PALUM-502829 format. One record per residue (C-alpha): residue number from 0; x, y, z; residue in three letters. Coordinates in steps of 0.1 Angstrom, whole numbers, m for minus. Example, Ala and Ser with C-alpha at 12.3 -4.5 7.8 and 13.67 -1.06 7.14 Angstrom:
! PALUM-502829
<site seq="0" px="123" py="m45" pz="78" type="Ala"/>
<site seq="1" px="137" py="m11" pz="71" type="Ser"/>
//
This chain:
! PALUM-502829
<site seq="0" px="m347" py="90" pz="m51" type="Met"/>
<site seq="1" px="m314" py="105" pz="m66" type="Arg"/>
<site seq="2" px="m322" py="139" pz="m51" type="Ala"/>
<site seq="3" px="m316" py="127" pz="m15" type="Val"/>
<site seq="4" px="m281" py="114" pz="m20" type="Pro"/>
<site seq="5" px="m272" py="146" pz="m40" type="Leu"/>
<site seq="6" px="m286" py="168" pz="m12" type="Leu"/>
<site seq="7" px="m266" py="148" pz="14" type="Leu"/>
<site seq="8" px="m234" py="151" pz="m5" type="Leu"/>
<site seq="9" px="m240" py="188" pz="m10" type="Ser"/>
<site seq="10" px="m240" py="191" pz="28" type="Phe"/>
<site seq="11" px="m208" py="171" pz="30" type="Leu"/>
<site seq="12" px="m192" py="194" pz="4" type="Ala"/>
<site seq="13" px="m201" py="225" pz="25" type="Ala"/>
<site seq="14" px="m181" py="209" pz="54" type="Cys"/>
<site seq="15" px="m149" py="205" pz="33" type="Val"/>
<site seq="16" px="m121" py="227" pz="46" type="Val"/>
<site seq="17" px="m94" py="238" pz="21" type="Asp"/>
<site seq="18" px="m70" py="262" pz="38" type="Pro"/>
<site seq="19" px="m49" py="286" pz="18" type="Lys"/>
<site seq="20" px="m16" py="271" pz="5" type="Pro"/>
<site seq="21" px="7" py="294" pz="26" type="Asp"/>
<site seq="22" px="m14" py="288" pz="57" type="Glu"/>
<site seq="23" px="m14" py="251" pz="51" type="Ser"/>
<site seq="24" px="24" py="250" pz="47" type="Ala"/>
<site seq="25" px="29" py="270" pz="79" type="Glu"/>
<site seq="26" px="5" py="248" pz="99" type="Asn"/>
<site seq="27" px="22" py="217" pz="86" type="Cys"/>
<site seq="28" px="56" py="230" pz="97" type="Gln"/>
<site seq="29" px="42" py="233" pz="132" type="Arg"/>
<site seq="30" px="25" py="199" pz="131" type="Ile"/>
<site seq="31" px="56" py="181" pz="118" type="Cys"/>
<site seq="32" px="79" py="199" pz="142" type="Ala"/>
<site seq="33" px="58" py="186" pz="171" type="Arg"/>
<site seq="34" px="55" py="151" pz="155" type="Arg"/>
<site seq="35" px="92" py="147" pz="152" type="Thr"/>
<site seq="36" px="96" py="155" pz="189" type="Glu"/>
<site seq="37" px="79" py="122" pz="196" type="Cys"/>
<site seq="38" px="99" py="89" pz="192" type="Pro"/>
<site seq="39" px="93" py="67" pz="162" type="Gly"/>
<site seq="40" px="78" py="91" pz="137" type="His"/>
<site seq="41" px="87" py="98" pz="101" type="Thr"/>
<site seq="42" px="112" py="125" pz="90" type="Ser"/>
<site seq="43" px="100" py="161" pz="89" type="Glu"/>
<site seq="44" px="103" py="161" pz="51" type="Thr"/>
<site seq="45" px="80" py="130" pz="48" type="Glu"/>
<site seq="46" px="57" py="145" pz="74" type="Cys"/>
<site seq="47" px="55" py="178" pz="54" type="Gln"/>
<site seq="48" px="45" py="160" pz="22" type="Glu"/>
<site seq="49" px="17" py="140" pz="38" type="Ser"/>
<site seq="50" px="5" py="168" pz="60" type="Cys"/>
<site seq="51" px="1" py="194" pz="32" type="Val"/>
<site seq="52" px="m17" py="167" pz="11" type="Ala"/>
<site seq="53" px="m42" py="162" pz="40" type="Ala"/>
<site seq="54" px="m55" py="198" pz="39" type="His"/>
<site seq="55" px="m59" py="200" pz="77" type="Tyr"/>
<site seq="56" px="m80" py="229" pz="90" type="Pro"/>
<site seq="57" px="m62" py="259" pz="104" type="Ser"/>
<site seq="58" px="m69" py="251" pz="141" type="Gly"/>
<site seq="59" px="m53" py="217" pz="138" type="Cys"/>
<site seq="60" px="m17" py="230" pz="144" type="Ala"/>
<site seq="61" px="m26" py="246" pz="177" type="Asp"/>
<site seq="62" px="m43" py="215" pz="189" type="Ala"/>
<site seq="63" px="m15" py="192" pz="177" type="Phe"/>
<site seq="64" px="12" py="213" pz="194" type="Glu"/>
<site seq="65" px="m7" py="209" pz="227" type="Ala"/>
<site seq="66" px="m10" py="171" pz="223" type="Ala"/>
<site seq="67" px="10" py="146" pz="242" type="Thr"/>
<site seq="68" px="33" py="121" pz="225" type="Cys"/>
<site seq="69" px="9" py="92" pz="236" type="Ser"/>
<site seq="70" px="m19" py="110" pz="218" type="Glu"/>
<site seq="71" px="2" py="116" pz="187" type="Ile"/>
<site seq="72" px="14" py="79" pz="188" type="Asp"/>
<site seq="73" px="m21" py="67" pz="190" type="Gly"/>
<site seq="74" px="m15" py="49" pz="223" type="Thr"/>
<site seq="75" px="m40" py="72" pz="241" type="Ser"/>
<site seq="76" px="m76" py="62" pz="240" type="Thr"/>
<site seq="77" px="m86" py="97" pz="227" type="Ser"/>
<site seq="78" px="m66" py="124" pz="211" type="Ala"/>
<site seq="79" px="m72" py="160" pz="221" type="Ser"/>
<site seq="80" px="m66" py="172" pz="185" type="Phe"/>
<site seq="81" px="m92" py="150" pz="169" type="Thr"/>
<site seq="82" px="m120" py="177" pz="167" type="Asp"/>
<site seq="83" px="m96" py="203" pz="154" type="Ala"/>
<site seq="84" px="m79" py="181" pz="128" type="Cys"/>
<site seq="85" px="m107" py="159" pz="117" type="Tyr"/>
<site seq="86" px="m139" py="180" pz="119" type="Pro"/>
<site seq="87" px="m173" py="163" pz="125" type="Ala"/>
<site seq="88" px="m192" py="157" pz="93" type="Cys"/>
<site seq="89" px="m224" py="141" pz="81" type="Ser"/>
<site seq="90" px="m234" py="119" pz="63" type="Pro"/>
<site seq="91" px="m206" py="94" pz="57" type="Asp"/>
<site seq="92" px="m196" py="94" pz="21" type="Gly"/>
<site seq="93" px="m170" py="107" pz="m3" type="Arg"/>
<site seq="94" px="m168" py="137" pz="m27" type="Ile"/>
<site seq="95" px="m142" py="152" pz="m50" type="Cys"/>
<site seq="96" px="m134" py="188" pz="m48" type="Gln"/>
<site seq="97" px="m111" py="195" pz="m77" type="Gly"/>
<site seq="98" px="m81" py="173" pz="m71" type="Asp"/>
<site seq="99" px="m89" py="166" pz="m34" type="Thr"/>
<site seq="100" px="m108" py="136" pz="m22" type="Leu"/>
<site seq="101" px="m129" py="143" pz="9" type="Ala"/>
<site seq="102" px="m142" py="114" pz="29" type="Ala"/>
<site seq="103" px="m166" py="115" pz="58" type="Cys"/>
<site seq="104" px="m159" py="83" pz="77" type="Thr"/>
<site seq="105" px="m174" py="76" pz="111" type="Asn"/>
<site seq="106" px="m186" py="112" pz="111" type="Ser"/>
<site seq="107" px="m151" py="126" pz="108" type="Arg"/>
<site seq="108" px="m137" py="145" pz="78" type="Leu"/>
<site seq="109" px="m105" py="133" pz="62" type="Val"/>
<site seq="110" px="m91" py="149" pz="31" type="Gln"/>
<site seq="111" px="m63" py="140" pz="8" type="Gln"/>
<site seq="112" px="m47" py="154" pz="m23" type="Asp"/>
<site seq="113" px="m51" py="130" pz="m53" type="Cys"/>
<site seq="114" px="m16" py="135" pz="m66" type="Asp"/>
<site seq="115" px="m1" py="125" pz="m33" type="Tyr"/>
<site seq="116" px="m25" py="96" pz="m29" type="Arg"/>
<site seq="117" px="m15" py="81" pz="m62" type="Cys"/>
<site seq="118" px="22" py="88" pz="m56" type="Lys"/>
<site seq="119" px="21" py="68" pz="m24" type="Thr"/>
<site seq="120" px="7" py="39" pz="m43" type="Gln"/>
<site seq="121" px="34" py="41" pz="m69" type="Gly"/>
<site seq="122" px="13" py="56" pz="m96" type="Phe"/>
<site seq="123" px="6" py="90" pz="m113" type="Ser"/>
<site seq="124" px="m26" py="109" pz="m108" type="Tyr"/>
<site seq="125" px="m47" py="109" pz="m140" type="Ser"/>
<site seq="126" px="m62" py="143" pz="m133" type="Gly"/>
<site seq="127" px="m96" py="127" pz="m126" type="Val"/>
<site seq="128" px="m113" py="125" pz="m92" type="Cys"/>
<site seq="129" px="m148" py="110" pz="m97" type="Ala"/>
<site seq="130" px="m168" py="78" pz="m95" type="Ala"/>
<site seq="131" px="m164" py="72" pz="m132" type="Thr"/>
<site seq="132" px="m137" py="77" pz="m158" type="Lys"/>
<site seq="133" px="m140" py="69" pz="m195" type="Asn"/>
<site seq="134" px="m170" py="47" pz="m189" type="Gly"/>
<site seq="135" px="m154" py="28" pz="m160" type="Gln"/>
<site seq="136" px="m168" py="29" pz="m125" type="Tyr"/>
<site seq="137" px="m149" py="26" pz="m92" type="Thr"/>
<site seq="138" px="m153" py="m7" pz="m75" type="Gln"/>
<site seq="139" px="m172" py="9" pz="m46" type="Ser"/>
<site seq="140" px="m192" py="32" pz="m69" type="Gly"/>
<site seq="141" px="m180" py="61" pz="m48" type="Leu"/>
<site seq="142" px="m157" py="89" pz="m60" type="Pro"/>
<site seq="143" px="m120" py="81" pz="m60" type="Glu"/>
<site seq="144" px="m87" py="95" pz="m73" type="Cys"/>
<site seq="145" px="m80" py="77" pz="m105" type="Trp"/>
<site seq="146" px="m43" py="67" pz="m107" type="Cys"/>
<site seq="147" px="m25" py="53" pz="m137" type="Glu"/>
//
């Protein structure tokens, strides 16, 4: 019975995209420049931090630059950049790849750097991304970034 979930999570792991740091920084500069052109968005510095922590795939910047402000604001019913920025994945679940938490939710891949995730919650990252730490389990039983 345990072989099936492990096989499914292996498939999810193969879908995780982790761009090179230089490429990620360049893509995020483009994404954040476009985002700040639309009213009501965070500063470019805040955007850069969260963007780099999200590990967006390389094609995301091109798609984001072409998006309308209503798509970026979320007021549009569908965003043209969804496929490029949040690739399709299967099955729904979570895995850790080093210090990055990857979640497949509603068949869309979302990634986040654990250090950034903990920092936004007012904590420090413990260095552990897993379902267990020192004999404790996450409430959901799924992998998580452990903050302290």
